[in-house]
Structures are given as structure tokens and as C-alpha cells.
C-alpha atoms as one frame of an Amber mdcrd trajectory, in Angstrom:
protein
   4.108  10.292 -15.371   0.663  10.605 -13.982   0.175  13.200 -11.364  -2.536
  13.451  -8.550  -3.618  16.610  -6.334  -3.441  16.255  -2.664  -6.803  16.460
  -1.089  -8.640  19.530  -2.339  -5.529  21.709  -2.869  -3.303  22.748  -5.789
  -0.072  20.589  -4.842   0.338  17.745  -7.178   2.407  14.428  -6.560   3.730
  12.121  -9.228   2.612   8.509  -9.207   6.312   7.395  -8.072   8.003   9.701
  -5.620  11.596   9.367  -4.080  12.011   9.121  -0.410  15.241  10.694   0.406
  16.327   8.955   3.665  18.957   6.705   1.489  20.621   9.745   0.262  20.920
  10.845   3.803  23.209   7.873   4.588  20.627   5.719   6.081  22.503   2.669
   7.466  25.523   3.132   5.441  27.407   6.165   3.710  26.549   7.359   0.143
  28.901   9.714  -1.595  28.011  13.265  -2.834  28.458  11.744  -6.450  26.125
   8.799  -5.964  23.535  10.854  -4.022  23.394  13.386  -7.167  23.529  10.610
  -9.770  20.679   9.124  -7.695  18.593  12.152  -7.709  19.386  12.899 -11.643
  18.181   9.156 -12.462  14.994  10.009 -10.550  14.583  13.115 -12.470  15.169
  11.333 -15.998  12.613   8.547 -15.034   9.968  11.303 -14.568   9.939  11.287
 -10.681   9.089  15.032  -9.735   8.174  14.547  -6.134  10.744  14.481  -3.489
  10.414  13.546   0.317  12.945  14.438   2.747  13.160  15.550   6.557  15.738
  17.097   9.066  15.748  13.572  10.591  17.463  12.076   7.612  21.191  12.167
   8.297  21.051  15.333  10.389  19.960  17.624   7.642  22.238  15.987   5.096
  19.264  14.804   2.878  17.929  18.193   2.531  21.100  19.563   1.655  21.762
  16.998  -1.009  18.278  17.251  -2.475  18.486  21.138  -2.635  21.814  20.881
  -4.441  20.420  18.439  -7.075  17.339  20.766  -7.587  19.198  23.929  -7.820
  18.629  25.505 -11.248  15.471  23.592 -12.045  12.290  25.825 -12.498  10.638
  25.824  -9.201   7.232  24.869 -10.488   8.260  21.765 -12.094   8.776  19.593
  -8.968   7.090  19.032  -5.533   9.248  19.013  -2.289   7.790  17.483   1.053
   9.835  17.976   4.151   8.872  17.362   7.896   8.658  19.103  11.382   8.740
  17.881  14.855  12.483  17.295  15.352  14.802  20.169  15.748  18.319  19.736
  15.152  20.547  21.396  17.994  24.216  21.672  17.849  26.194  18.895  19.615
  29.533  20.138  20.678  30.176  17.152  22.640  30.088  14.730  19.898  33.774
  14.486  19.098  34.089  11.426  16.755  30.841   9.924  17.458  28.438   9.136
  14.600  24.644   8.948  14.559  24.004   5.342  13.659  22.173   4.725  16.969
  19.536   6.742  15.069  20.257   4.886  11.737  22.358   7.331   9.891  26.050
   6.984   8.977  27.000  10.691   9.583  28.908  12.493  12.265  26.746  13.482
  15.229  27.428  17.018  14.950  23.629  17.663  16.123  21.038  16.018  18.226
  17.422  15.778  17.847  15.107  17.649  20.163  11.314  16.828  19.885   9.266
  19.916  19.487   5.699  19.999  18.417   5.078  23.605  19.316   4.204  26.498
  17.193   7.536  28.030  17.489   9.162  24.724  16.957   7.421  24.200  13.538
   8.403  27.537  12.334  11.869  27.215  13.308  11.989  23.699  11.737  10.736
  25.056   8.675  12.950  27.890   8.425  16.041  25.934   8.958  14.745  23.232
   6.234  14.488  25.999   3.834  18.128  27.050   4.482  19.261  23.668   3.763
  17.423  23.020   0.876  18.233  26.381  -0.500  14.453  27.045  -1.345  12.300
  29.753  -0.595   9.381  27.479  -0.079   8.312  23.813   0.174   5.282  22.310
  -1.322   4.182  19.884   1.543   5.091  20.016   5.194   4.181  16.922   7.411
   4.153  16.452  11.212   6.932  13.726  11.648   6.202  10.748  14.049   4.117
  12.554  16.596   3.244   9.294  18.187   4.356  10.303  21.895   3.373  13.856
  21.287  -0.192  13.540  19.921  -1.919  16.138  21.906   0.833  18.799  21.551
   0.941  18.068  17.688  -2.933  18.400  17.388  -3.112  21.521  19.617   0.208
  23.466  18.779   1.869  22.184  15.719  -1.325  21.612  13.636  -2.722  24.974
  13.836   0.706  26.553  13.005   0.591  24.445   9.839  -2.870  25.413   9.307
  -1.958  29.137   9.251   1.302  28.600   7.136  -1.084  26.839   4.472  -3.838
  29.916   4.740  -1.036  32.287   4.217   0.289  30.574   1.119   3.618  29.685
   2.805   3.112  26.065   2.225   0.612  24.301  -0.222  -0.398  21.324   1.685
  -0.043  19.681   5.019  -0.225  16.312   6.784   1.310  13.923   8.843   3.812
  11.136   8.258   3.835   8.024  10.588   4.388   4.246  10.815   1.193   3.610
  12.381  -2.543   3.979  11.415  -4.541   5.033  14.700  -3.278   8.469  14.969
  -3.077   9.603  11.383  -6.957   8.275  11.360  -7.457  10.877  14.197  -5.873
  13.502  12.341  -8.096  12.938   9.422 -11.254  12.962  11.575 -10.114  16.222
  13.777  -8.282  18.295  11.342  -7.941  19.737   7.790  -4.896  18.054   6.745
  -4.496  17.235   2.981  -2.626  14.076   3.209  -1.288  11.320   5.475   2.145
   9.684   4.433   1.571   6.106   5.730   4.540   3.945   6.077   4.459   0.416
   6.084   0.861   0.098   7.200  -0.793  -0.657   3.819   1.301  -3.188   1.983
   0.967  -6.388   0.165   2.219  -7.920   3.476  -0.217  -6.032   5.854  -3.141
  -3.648   5.235  -3.707  -2.116   8.869  -4.341   1.259   7.035  -7.573  -0.229
   5.449  -9.294  -0.216   8.776  -9.446   3.463   9.240  -6.857   5.503   7.483
  -7.638   4.928   3.828 -11.434   4.912   4.192 -11.372   7.985   6.216  -9.274
   9.913   3.611 -11.425   8.597   0.571 -14.674   9.722   2.492 -13.248  13.355
   3.227 -11.689  13.781  -0.067  -7.874  13.760   1.358  -5.012  11.692   0.072
  -2.461   9.004   1.370   0.999   8.628   0.140   2.110   5.125   0.843   5.503
   4.562   1.900   7.432   1.527   3.165   5.681  -0.675   0.504   8.530  -3.341
   1.022   8.311  -3.357   4.736  11.882  -2.575   5.420  13.060  -4.868   2.500
  11.376  -7.981   3.380   9.139  -7.630   0.049  12.087  -7.272  -1.955  14.112
 -10.380  -0.732  12.191 -12.500   1.968  14.602 -14.896   3.524  15.838 -15.740
   7.078  17.636 -12.461   8.513  15.482 -10.175   6.289  14.379  -6.974   8.052
  10.711  -5.952   8.892   9.843  -2.763  10.630  13.696  -2.134  10.827  14.366
  -5.385  12.831  14.826  -8.915  12.006  11.485 -10.238  10.451   9.679 -12.725
  13.020   9.287 -16.256  11.567   5.278 -15.989  10.918   5.981 -12.704   9.111
   8.876 -14.157   7.097   6.614 -17.274   6.055   3.884 -15.006   5.036   6.269
 -12.915   2.663   7.756 -16.116   1.240   3.980 -17.358   0.443   3.394 -14.030
  -1.231   6.451 -14.486  -3.321   5.582 -17.841  -4.393   2.144 -16.977  -5.668
   3.903 -13.813  -7.386   6.712 -15.667  -9.000   4.111 -18.364 -10.147   2.718
 -15.607 -12.187   6.315 -14.595 -13.542   6.027 -11.360 -11.438   8.868 -10.345
  -8.999   7.503  -9.959  -5.521   8.591  -6.386  -5.383   6.786  -5.405  -8.636
   3.639  -6.725  -6.992   4.283  -4.698  -3.766   4.829  -1.599  -5.864   1.675
  -1.674  -7.617  -0.582  -2.992  -4.833  -1.451   0.224  -3.041  -2.843   1.819
  -6.325  -5.838  -0.343  -5.951  -7.329   2.185  -3.405  -8.761   5.392  -4.680
  -7.193   7.674  -1.792  -3.842   6.393  -2.735  -1.899   9.295  -4.686   1.498
   8.141  -4.748   3.813   5.502  -3.581   7.138   6.669  -2.101  10.134   4.475
  -2.211  13.785   5.333  -1.400  16.850   4.678  -3.271  20.659   5.153  -2.651
  21.977   4.445  -6.242  20.939   5.222  -9.864  20.440   1.367 -10.425  17.887
   1.145  -7.461  15.858   3.921  -9.028  15.835   2.309 -12.472  14.779  -1.104
 -11.006  12.034   0.345  -9.051  10.571   2.009 -12.219  11.029  -1.103 -14.240
   9.015  -3.084 -11.724   6.321  -0.425 -11.375   5.711  -0.438 -15.116   5.742
  -4.312 -15.264   2.225  -5.481 -16.036   0.472  -7.347 -13.110  -2.113 -10.272
 -14.141  -5.479  -9.985 -12.339  -5.154 -13.738 -11.679  -2.104 -12.815  -9.366
  -4.619 -11.082  -7.128  -7.074 -13.590  -7.547  -4.764 -16.344  -6.349  -3.611
 -14.250  -3.204  -7.282 -14.059  -2.347  -7.794 -17.839  -2.796  -4.808 -18.541
  -0.642  -5.967 -16.268   2.151  -3.196 -13.722   1.790  -5.322 -10.938   0.868
  -9.096 -10.464   2.264 -12.010 -10.567  -0.355 -12.659  -7.091   0.345  -8.903
  -5.651  -0.063  -9.064  -3.361  -3.240  -6.463  -4.538  -5.953  -5.442  -2.639
  -9.356  -6.958  -4.310 -11.997  -4.923  -4.379 -15.214  -5.646  -1.690 -17.679
  -3.553  -0.557 -20.457  -3.639   3.103 -19.219  -2.272   2.147 -15.774   0.704
   0.251 -17.070   1.584   3.407 -19.150   1.028   5.856 -16.359   4.547   5.745
 -15.075   6.195   5.844 -18.516
């Protein structure tokens, strides 16, 4: 599988990356055996980039990922984790679960926002312990939406020092919005933005600032949320968008996208997976999975050839603007993910 360097540094990511929120029991439980099998399936498919966070299952995702990677040569894979939420023991949890935060795990801990320099160090140390690793390759500031100034003033310099000391290889920010990541690109020396849900076949907010800024500065963008919370997998009434029921206009747009895609014999999810690679700043697409079958389906769809006529029809029908870059069909592109 093709690999790409993040920014000007030495850290590489595979074209397809595995997001590990699902194996942290996102929305519903996943057994240890299924989580391990999912990670094994990703490895067998050639995926060597794995993204996790303390937030995912109150550390469960990190522990499961670490277990799956144990014994594998450390220089054969890339691990990304995040800082900004400290996990603090919650002795009053009793039998409560964490579903209010989206994870089907016991609420043994609570999350405390912390974008101080000390918070960065404490969070990273705890993540390394859960992962069972002596280093991670990428550290991202996780959702600093309401903590922008502290993240820029305190957390970012701490990450910059860790990178300079060789403790981590690449640093960046992971968010579900475009404005603040664009500011980080302009005001800091981050290597990468993980942009979730804002550069997809459904919507291209990231094209206004984030992607052009990254391209102009030689930085990289990893695209998450390419299915917009599942809407671009199976658009239908009740489908989710941004983790809530899709508004009717958004659902209608997704259905139009599906009609064009299927007219060319292409599942909508295949077009959604391939679309971000039209922009030169995109290094990788990050998708979640909670079973080996989901991993294998993702890889099958990513390998599926997409005819140029599909993108042309989307433009003709006003579903993509004329200046939106698209991945033109080339034999090498179709083979990269094999």
C-alpha cells in the first residue's frame, strides 16, 4: 500500500488508516476477540497506520490496539494518539456506563479537559502506558474547539518541544471543524491536520481554508469521517449525520449522490472513500471498523475503479463545484491500496 510522509518530517502513513474508536466500544460493545480480529484484518490488508485516543472507550481503544501490536517490529507501523482530555478515576460511578459520551464501557473514569503543557505530558505518559509502547509517532490536539487560546499558547509549544526532542515524530490537531485547524496551519508549525467530516463527497468546507493552507505550507491532511457518520454508506430516513439524525435537505443531497454513483455501477461508499484523494494535501483516509468484515469491505471499496464520468456527472448535477479536485482514474491509483 502506498505511504506518504506527513509534512516535511519522517513519519509516514498508509493510504488507508484504521480509526480505533469502534474497538473502544463506540455506541455498542465489541468483544476483545472481535477487536483483535478487526486489527488483524487491517494488518493483513496492508494497513499500517492506526489512530486512537484516550477518549475512545476511556482508554479501552488504546489498550486493545497496544495488545494487537505487541510483538510486531516497532518500525513497521505508525500510531497516532491524542491529548486534551485527561482520564480521572471516577469512584462514584458504581454501575454507570459511558454512553452519554458515546461509549459502551463502564464509567470508571471521567474526562477532564486539559490543554496545559503539564496536561499534554501527563496524557501522553498515560497513553504510552495503556498502549504498552515507548513512543507514539503522531500526537494530535483533540477537539480544542472551546480551548483554542490555551491549546495554541500552552499545549502546542509542549508538543513542539516533544517533537524537537525526538519523543514524537509528528504533531497536529484533530477536529470536526475547519476554522481552527486553518488557524493552526497559519500560526504554528504542525505537520498534520486530522479533519473529520469536513471534506467529504457530501460537503467540502475544508476546501475553503484547511486544504489550501496545508498544500501551500507543505503540511498534510488526514481525512476522517468520509461517510459523514454513516450517511454516505446507506442514505435513508433515520440515517445519521454528524452523530444525529440527518436533516431532510442533507438526506436528499446524499440520495442524489447515491443515484449518480449507482448509475455508474459504483456503490456510494466507494466513491466517498476515493473522493478525498483528489486533493494533493490529502495523505490518508481514516475509517473506523468494529469487525473484520467491515475492514475487508472498506478495502474492497477503496480498490474499486471509479470512472471519471461519475465525477463529471456530479458536477453537471451541481453536487460538486467545478473547481473541486477529483481523483482521476489511473491504473497506479487503483493499485496503490493492494
